mmCIF file of the N, C-alpha and C atoms, coordinates in Angstrom:
data_MODEL
# 
_entry.id   MODEL 
# 
loop_
_atom_site.group_PDB 
_atom_site.id 
_atom_site.type_symbol 
_atom_site.label_atom_id 
_atom_site.label_alt_id 
_atom_site.label_comp_id 
_atom_site.label_asym_id 
_atom_site.label_entity_id 
_atom_site.label_seq_id 
_atom_site.pdbx_PDB_ins_code 
_atom_site.Cartn_x 
_atom_site.Cartn_y 
_atom_site.Cartn_z 
_atom_site.occupancy 
_atom_site.B_iso_or_equiv 
_atom_site.pdbx_formal_charge 
_atom_site.auth_seq_id 
_atom_site.auth_comp_id 
_atom_site.auth_asym_id 
_atom_site.auth_atom_id 
_atom_site.pdbx_PDB_model_num 
ATOM 1  N N  . UNK A 1 1  ? 72.729 82.619 2.484   1.00 0.00 ? 1  UNK A N  1 
ATOM 2  C CA . UNK A 1 1  ? 71.923 82.971 1.316   1.00 0.00 ? 1  UNK A CA 1 
ATOM 3  C C  . UNK A 1 1  ? 70.449 82.723 1.640   1.00 0.00 ? 1  UNK A C  1 
ATOM 4  N N  . UNK A 1 2  ? 69.558 83.265 0.831   1.00 0.00 ? 2  UNK A N  1 
ATOM 5  C CA . UNK A 1 2  ? 68.120 83.101 1.101   1.00 0.00 ? 2  UNK A CA 1 
ATOM 6  C C  . UNK A 1 2  ? 67.704 81.646 1.049   1.00 0.00 ? 2  UNK A C  1 
ATOM 7  N N  . UNK A 1 3  ? 66.742 81.320 1.869   1.00 0.00 ? 3  UNK A N  1 
ATOM 8  C CA . UNK A 1 3  ? 66.272 79.934 1.916   1.00 0.00 ? 3  UNK A CA 1 
ATOM 9  C C  . UNK A 1 3  ? 65.236 79.685 0.827   1.00 0.00 ? 3  UNK A C  1 
ATOM 10 N N  . UNK A 1 4  ? 64.901 78.427 0.617   1.00 0.00 ? 4  UNK A N  1 
ATOM 11 C CA . UNK A 1 4  ? 63.921 78.077 -0.421  1.00 0.00 ? 4  UNK A CA 1 
ATOM 12 C C  . UNK A 1 4  ? 62.570 78.704 -0.120  1.00 0.00 ? 4  UNK A C  1 
ATOM 13 N N  . UNK A 1 5  ? 62.203 78.724 1.159   1.00 0.00 ? 5  UNK A N  1 
ATOM 14 C CA . UNK A 1 5  ? 60.909 79.281 1.543   1.00 0.00 ? 5  UNK A CA 1 
ATOM 15 C C  . UNK A 1 5  ? 60.865 80.773 1.250   1.00 0.00 ? 5  UNK A C  1 
ATOM 16 N N  . UNK A 1 6  ? 61.976 81.465 1.502   1.00 0.00 ? 6  UNK A N  1 
ATOM 17 C CA . UNK A 1 6  ? 62.015 82.901 1.234   1.00 0.00 ? 6  UNK A CA 1 
ATOM 18 C C  . UNK A 1 6  ? 61.892 83.177 -0.259  1.00 0.00 ? 6  UNK A C  1 
ATOM 19 N N  . UNK A 1 7  ? 62.586 82.362 -1.054  1.00 0.00 ? 7  UNK A N  1 
ATOM 20 C CA . UNK A 1 7  ? 62.503 82.525 -2.509  1.00 0.00 ? 7  UNK A CA 1 
ATOM 21 C C  . UNK A 1 7  ? 61.086 82.257 -2.988  1.00 0.00 ? 7  UNK A C  1 
ATOM 22 N N  . UNK A 1 8  ? 60.488 81.172 -2.467  1.00 0.00 ? 8  UNK A N  1 
ATOM 23 C CA . UNK A 1 8  ? 59.124 80.815 -2.866  1.00 0.00 ? 8  UNK A CA 1 
ATOM 24 C C  . UNK A 1 8  ? 58.152 81.926 -2.483  1.00 0.00 ? 8  UNK A C  1 
ATOM 25 N N  . UNK A 1 9  ? 58.314 82.467 -1.271  1.00 0.00 ? 9  UNK A N  1 
ATOM 26 C CA . UNK A 1 9  ? 57.423 83.524 -0.814  1.00 0.00 ? 9  UNK A CA 1 
ATOM 27 C C  . UNK A 1 9  ? 57.566 84.772 -1.683  1.00 0.00 ? 9  UNK A C  1 
ATOM 28 N N  . UNK A 1 10 ? 58.803 85.116 -2.006  1.00 0.00 ? 10 UNK A N  1 
ATOM 29 C CA . UNK A 1 10 ? 59.036 86.296 -2.849  1.00 0.00 ? 10 UNK A CA 1 
ATOM 30 C C  . UNK A 1 10 ? 58.437 86.094 -4.236  1.00 0.00 ? 10 UNK A C  1 
ATOM 31 N N  . UNK A 1 11 ? 58.604 84.897 -4.785  1.00 0.00 ? 11 UNK A N  1 
ATOM 32 C CA . UNK A 1 11 ? 58.064 84.612 -6.112  1.00 0.00 ? 11 UNK A CA 1 
ATOM 33 C C  . UNK A 1 11 ? 56.543 84.650 -6.097  1.00 0.00 ? 11 UNK A C  1 
ATOM 34 N N  . UNK A 1 12 ? 55.951 84.060 -5.066  1.00 0.00 ? 12 UNK A N  1 
ATOM 35 C CA . UNK A 1 12 ? 54.489 84.041 -4.963  1.00 0.00 ? 12 UNK A CA 1 
ATOM 36 C C  . UNK A 1 12 ? 53.937 85.454 -4.802  1.00 0.00 ? 12 UNK A C  1 
ATOM 37 N N  . UNK A 1 13 ? 54.589 86.248 -3.956  1.00 0.00 ? 13 UNK A N  1 
ATOM 38 C CA . UNK A 1 13 ? 54.138 87.626 -3.742  1.00 0.00 ? 13 UNK A CA 1 
ATOM 39 C C  . UNK A 1 13 ? 54.234 88.430 -5.024  1.00 0.00 ? 13 UNK A C  1 
ATOM 40 N N  . UNK A 1 14 ? 55.348 88.279 -5.743  1.00 0.00 ? 14 UNK A N  1 
ATOM 41 C CA . UNK A 1 14 ? 55.531 89.017 -6.994  1.00 0.00 ? 14 UNK A CA 1 
ATOM 42 C C  . UNK A 1 14 ? 54.482 88.597 -8.019  1.00 0.00 ? 14 UNK A C  1 
ATOM 43 N N  . UNK A 1 15 ? 54.212 87.289 -8.083  1.00 0.00 ? 15 UNK A N  1 
ATOM 44 C CA . UNK A 1 15 ? 53.231 86.789 -9.050  1.00 0.00 ? 15 UNK A CA 1 
ATOM 45 C C  . UNK A 1 15 ? 51.854 87.368 -8.747  1.00 0.00 ? 15 UNK A C  1 
ATOM 46 N N  . UNK A 1 16 ? 51.459 87.321 -7.464  1.00 0.00 ? 16 UNK A N  1 
ATOM 47 C CA . UNK A 1 16 ? 50.136 87.840 -7.101  1.00 0.00 ? 16 UNK A CA 1 
ATOM 48 C C  . UNK A 1 16 ? 50.062 89.349 -7.363  1.00 0.00 ? 16 UNK A C  1 
ATOM 49 N N  . UNK A 1 17 ? 51.173 90.068 -7.075  1.00 0.00 ? 17 UNK A N  1 
ATOM 50 C CA . UNK A 1 17 ? 51.174 91.511 -7.288  1.00 0.00 ? 17 UNK A CA 1 
ATOM 51 C C  . UNK A 1 17 ? 51.027 91.814 -8.770  1.00 0.00 ? 17 UNK A C  1 
ATOM 52 N N  . UNK A 1 18 ? 51.758 91.035 -9.598  1.00 0.00 ? 18 UNK A N  1 
ATOM 53 C CA . UNK A 1 18 ? 51.673 91.254 -11.047 1.00 0.00 ? 18 UNK A CA 1 
ATOM 54 C C  . UNK A 1 18 ? 50.274 90.933 -11.551 1.00 0.00 ? 18 UNK A C  1 
ATOM 55 N N  . UNK A 1 19 ? 49.720 89.825 -11.100 1.00 0.00 ? 19 UNK A N  1 
ATOM 56 C CA . UNK A 1 19 ? 48.373 89.451 -11.535 1.00 0.00 ? 19 UNK A CA 1 
ATOM 57 C C  . UNK A 1 19 ? 47.363 90.518 -11.105 1.00 0.00 ? 19 UNK A C  1 
ATOM 58 N N  . UNK A 1 20 ? 47.525 91.028 -9.886  1.00 0.00 ? 20 UNK A N  1 
ATOM 59 C CA . UNK A 1 20 ? 46.598 92.037 -9.387  1.00 0.00 ? 20 UNK A CA 1 
ATOM 60 C C  . UNK A 1 20 ? 46.728 93.358 -10.124 1.00 0.00 ? 20 UNK A C  1 
ATOM 61 N N  . UNK A 1 21 ? 47.969 93.726 -10.476 1.00 0.00 ? 21 UNK A N  1 
ATOM 62 C CA . UNK A 1 21 ? 48.181 95.008 -11.136 1.00 0.00 ? 21 UNK A CA 1 
ATOM 63 C C  . UNK A 1 21 ? 47.778 94.953 -12.602 1.00 0.00 ? 21 UNK A C  1 
ATOM 64 N N  . UNK A 1 22 ? 47.923 93.762 -13.213 1.00 0.00 ? 22 UNK A N  1 
ATOM 65 C CA . UNK A 1 22 ? 47.590 93.627 -14.627 1.00 0.00 ? 22 UNK A CA 1 
ATOM 66 C C  . UNK A 1 22 ? 46.092 93.383 -14.801 1.00 0.00 ? 22 UNK A C  1 
ATOM 67 N N  . UNK A 1 23 ? 45.531 92.502 -13.977 1.00 0.00 ? 23 UNK A N  1 
ATOM 68 C CA . UNK A 1 23 ? 44.107 92.152 -14.105 1.00 0.00 ? 23 UNK A CA 1 
ATOM 69 C C  . UNK A 1 23 ? 43.358 92.571 -12.836 1.00 0.00 ? 23 UNK A C  1 
ATOM 70 N N  . UNK A 1 24 ? 43.265 93.864 -12.613 1.00 0.00 ? 24 UNK A N  1 
ATOM 71 C CA . UNK A 1 24 ? 42.630 94.343 -11.392 1.00 0.00 ? 24 UNK A CA 1 
ATOM 72 C C  . UNK A 1 24 ? 41.145 93.994 -11.388 1.00 0.00 ? 24 UNK A C  1 
ATOM 73 N N  . UNK A 1 25 ? 40.450 94.300 -12.467 1.00 0.00 ? 25 UNK A N  1 
ATOM 74 C CA . UNK A 1 25 ? 39.009 94.051 -12.516 1.00 0.00 ? 25 UNK A CA 1 
ATOM 75 C C  . UNK A 1 25 ? 38.729 92.566 -12.551 1.00 0.00 ? 25 UNK A C  1 
ATOM 76 N N  . UNK A 1 26 ? 39.554 91.802 -13.276 1.00 0.00 ? 26 UNK A N  1 
ATOM 77 C CA . UNK A 1 26 ? 39.347 90.350 -13.361 1.00 0.00 ? 26 UNK A CA 1 
ATOM 78 C C  . UNK A 1 26 ? 39.507 89.725 -11.977 1.00 0.00 ? 26 UNK A C  1 
ATOM 79 N N  . UNK A 1 27 ? 40.510 90.189 -11.219 1.00 0.00 ? 27 UNK A N  1 
ATOM 80 C CA . UNK A 1 27 ? 40.756 89.637 -9.890  1.00 0.00 ? 27 UNK A CA 1 
ATOM 81 C C  . UNK A 1 27 ? 39.570 89.957 -8.979  1.00 0.00 ? 27 UNK A C  1 
ATOM 82 N N  . UNK A 1 28 ? 39.039 91.172 -9.095  1.00 0.00 ? 28 UNK A N  1 
ATOM 83 C CA . UNK A 1 28 ? 37.914 91.556 -8.243  1.00 0.00 ? 28 UNK A CA 1 
ATOM 84 C C  . UNK A 1 28 ? 36.690 90.719 -8.562  1.00 0.00 ? 28 UNK A C  1 
ATOM 85 N N  . UNK A 1 29 ? 36.466 90.451 -9.824  1.00 0.00 ? 29 UNK A N  1 
ATOM 86 C CA . UNK A 1 29 ? 35.294 89.672 -10.221 1.00 0.00 ? 29 UNK A CA 1 
ATOM 87 C C  . UNK A 1 29 ? 35.429 88.212 -9.812  1.00 0.00 ? 29 UNK A C  1 
ATOM 88 N N  . UNK A 1 30 ? 36.645 87.673 -9.933  1.00 0.00 ? 30 UNK A N  1 
ATOM 89 C CA . UNK A 1 30 ? 36.836 86.255 -9.640  1.00 0.00 ? 30 UNK A CA 1 
ATOM 90 C C  . UNK A 1 30 ? 36.735 85.976 -8.144  1.00 0.00 ? 30 UNK A C  1 
ATOM 91 N N  . UNK A 1 31 ? 37.121 86.953 -7.313  1.00 0.00 ? 31 UNK A N  1 
ATOM 92 C CA . UNK A 1 31 ? 37.088 86.738 -5.870  1.00 0.00 ? 31 UNK A CA 1 
ATOM 93 C C  . UNK A 1 31 ? 35.703 87.013 -5.307  1.00 0.00 ? 31 UNK A C  1 
ATOM 94 N N  . UNK A 1 32 ? 34.850 87.634 -6.098  1.00 0.00 ? 32 UNK A N  1 
ATOM 95 C CA . UNK A 1 32 ? 33.539 87.994 -5.603  1.00 0.00 ? 32 UNK A CA 1 
ATOM 96 C C  . UNK A 1 32 ? 32.688 86.768 -5.341  1.00 0.00 ? 32 UNK A C  1 
# 
């Protein structure tokens, strides 16, 4: 079965993707 690291990586990637897709302009401004 998937390891803890794989689960964590998948969760982190999904979270960042969701944050980026929902708050595209906010993410661009905050990273600037």
